[in-house]
C-alpha positions as CSV (number, residue, x, y, z in Angstrom):
1,V,99.4,103.3,109.0
2,V,99.3,100.7,111.9
3,I,102.5,98.3,112.1
4,D,102.3,95.2,114.1
5,E,105.6,95.2,116.4
6,S,104.6,92.1,118.5
7,G,107.3,89.5,119.0
8,S,106.2,87.0,116.1
9,M,107.3,89.8,113.8
10,R,110.9,88.6,114.4
11,W,110.2,85.5,112.7
12,Q,111.4,85.5,108.9
13,D,112.4,89.2,109.1
14,R,108.7,90.0,109.1
15,A,109.5,93.3,111.1
16,V,112.2,94.1,108.4
17,Y,109.5,93.8,105.6
18,A,107.0,95.8,107.6
19,R,109.5,98.5,108.3
20,A,110.6,98.6,104.4
21,A,107.0,98.9,103.3
22,A,106.4,101.8,105.8
23,I,109.4,103.6,104.4
24,I,108.2,103.2,100.9
25,L,104.7,104.1,101.7
26,Y,105.9,107.3,103.6
27,D,108.2,108.3,100.4
28,F,105.3,107.7,98.2
29,C,102.8,109.6,100.0
30,H,105.1,112.6,100.6
31,S,106.1,112.7,96.9
32,L,102.4,113.0,96.2
33,H,101.5,115.4,99.0
34,I,99.3,113.0,100.7
35,P,99.2,113.5,104.5
36,I,100.4,110.2,106.3
37,A,100.7,109.1,109.8
38,I,102.6,105.8,110.9
39,Y,102.1,104.1,114.3
40,G,103.6,101.0,115.7
41,Q,101.8,98.9,118.3
42,S,102.8,96.3,120.8
43,T,101.9,95.6,124.4
44,D,103.6,96.5,127.6
45,R,106.4,94.0,128.4
46,N,105.0,93.6,131.8
47,F,103.2,90.3,131.3
48,A,100.7,90.9,134.1
49,N,99.6,94.3,132.7
50,Q,99.5,93.9,128.8
51,G,98.6,97.3,128.3
52,V,98.6,98.5,124.5
53,E,101.6,100.8,123.6
54,I,101.3,102.7,120.4
55,Y,104.4,104.3,118.8
56,S,104.2,107.3,116.9
57,Y,106.7,107.3,113.9
58,A,105.2,109.7,111.6
59,E,102.5,112.2,112.0
60,F,100.2,114.1,109.5
61,D,101.5,117.5,110.3
62,S,105.3,116.6,111.3
63,I,107.0,119.2,113.3
64,D,110.5,118.3,113.0
65,L,110.7,116.5,109.5
66,N,112.6,113.6,111.3
67,D,109.9,111.0,110.6
68,K,112.0,108.9,108.1
69,Y,114.6,108.5,110.9
70,R,112.0,107.5,113.5
71,L,110.8,104.8,111.0
72,M,114.2,103.0,111.6
73,D,113.0,102.2,115.1
74,I,110.2,99.8,114.0
75,H,111.1,96.6,115.6
76,P,109.5,93.5,117.3
77,R,108.7,94.1,120.9
78,S,106.1,92.2,123.0
79,N,102.4,91.0,122.1
80,S,99.8,92.6,120.3
81,R,96.1,93.7,121.0
82,D,95.5,94.6,117.3
83,S,92.0,96.0,117.5
84,V,93.0,98.8,120.0
85,P,95.5,100.4,117.7
86,V,93.4,100.0,114.8
87,R,90.6,101.9,116.7
88,F,93.0,104.5,117.7
89,V,94.2,105.2,114.3
90,A,90.7,105.0,112.7
91,E,89.3,107.6,115.1
92,R,92.1,109.9,114.4
93,L,91.2,109.5,110.6
94,L,87.6,110.1,111.1
95,K,88.6,113.7,112.4
96,R,90.7,114.4,109.4
97,P,89.3,116.8,106.6
98,E,90.3,114.5,103.6
99,S,87.4,113.0,101.8
100,E,89.2,109.7,101.1
101,K,90.6,107.9,104.4
102,I,92.8,104.8,104.0
103,L,94.0,102.6,107.0
104,I,96.8,100.4,106.1
105,V,97.5,97.6,108.7
106,F,100.9,95.7,108.4
107,S,100.4,92.4,110.3
108,D,101.4,88.9,110.5
109,G,97.9,87.7,111.5
110,Q,98.8,86.8,115.0
111,P,96.9,89.0,117.5
112,E,98.0,87.7,120.9
113,A,98.3,89.2,124.6
114,F,97.4,88.1,127.9
115,G,93.5,87.2,127.8
116,Y,93.4,88.0,124.3
117,S,94.1,85.3,121.5
118,G,92.6,82.7,119.2
119,K,88.9,83.1,117.8
120,P,88.2,85.9,120.2
121,A,90.9,88.1,119.2
122,Y,90.3,87.3,115.4
123,D,86.4,88.2,115.9
124,D,87.4,91.4,117.9
125,L,89.7,92.5,115.2
126,S,87.3,91.5,112.5
127,M,84.4,93.3,114.1
128,T,86.5,96.5,114.6
129,A,87.5,96.6,110.9
130,R,84.1,96.2,109.7
131,E,82.9,98.9,112.1
132,Y,85.3,101.4,110.4
133,I,84.6,100.1,106.9
134,R,81.1,101.1,107.4
135,K,82.3,104.6,108.7
136,K,83.8,105.1,104.9
137,I,87.4,104.2,106.1
138,H,89.2,102.3,103.3
139,I,91.1,99.5,104.8
140,I,94.2,97.7,103.3
141,A,95.5,94.7,105.5
142,A,98.9,93.8,104.3
143,A,99.8,90.2,105.1
144,I,103.4,89.6,106.1
145,G,104.6,86.1,106.5
146,D,102.9,82.7,106.5
147,D,99.5,83.7,108.1
148,K,98.0,85.2,105.2
149,P,94.9,83.1,105.5
150,A,94.3,84.4,109.0
151,I,94.7,87.9,107.8
152,E,92.3,87.2,104.8
153,N,89.8,85.9,107.2
154,I,90.0,89.0,109.5
155,Y,89.7,91.5,107.0
156,G,88.2,90.0,103.8
157,D,88.4,92.1,100.8
158,A,90.8,94.5,102.5
159,F,93.4,91.8,102.5
160,M,96.6,92.3,100.4
161,N,99.5,89.8,100.1
162,I,102.9,91.7,100.4
163,S,105.1,88.8,101.2
164,N,107.6,89.6,98.3
165,L,109.2,92.9,99.3
166,K,109.8,93.7,95.5
167,D,106.2,93.8,94.8
168,I,105.3,96.2,97.7
169,P,105.7,99.5,95.8
170,K,103.7,98.4,92.8
171,L,100.9,96.5,95.0
172,L,100.5,99.4,97.4
173,T,100.5,102.4,94.8
174,D,98.0,100.4,92.8
175,R,95.6,99.9,95.8
176,I,96.0,103.4,97.0
177,K,95.3,104.8,93.4
178,K,92.0,103.3,93.6
179,F,90.9,105.6,96.4
180,L,92.5,108.8,95.2
181,P,90.1,111.3,93.6
182,V,91.0,111.8,90.0
183,R,92.9,114.9,89.1
């Protein structure tokens, strides 16, 4: 899971919805013994630098079992260079032994950082998503907020609208079930 922690996630409690969705997904996966890793992403607060920062909240092989508590630290920070953390997590997934790999992105659809915005940022993110879909990673792009059309344009069929928090458990579980092997 990759969670957008950019400043735009402050608006309309988007970060609250993303955090709630991450907690629901974490509990769902653990109850079914599905390995899960959850990362947040933003950029360095130093405007001139704008390096990507990736925050590890839950790892596939948790050592201390405190992942649930770390998830509570998900909050808006600075800007976002979305394709870098998507690529980082996708590369980690490619190294995993599981046959089915799912990358879930919670975002408001506003990739924005110094020198990274508008159509070039959207194109970069779309190209990155297509690259990993070709490598057999299932992507679910969960839209939070009013920028659903932007996320749908970036991710195409991988788009999922989770604007209504009450719908998150059913929507996520239904989508994930499609990719799980029949037992």
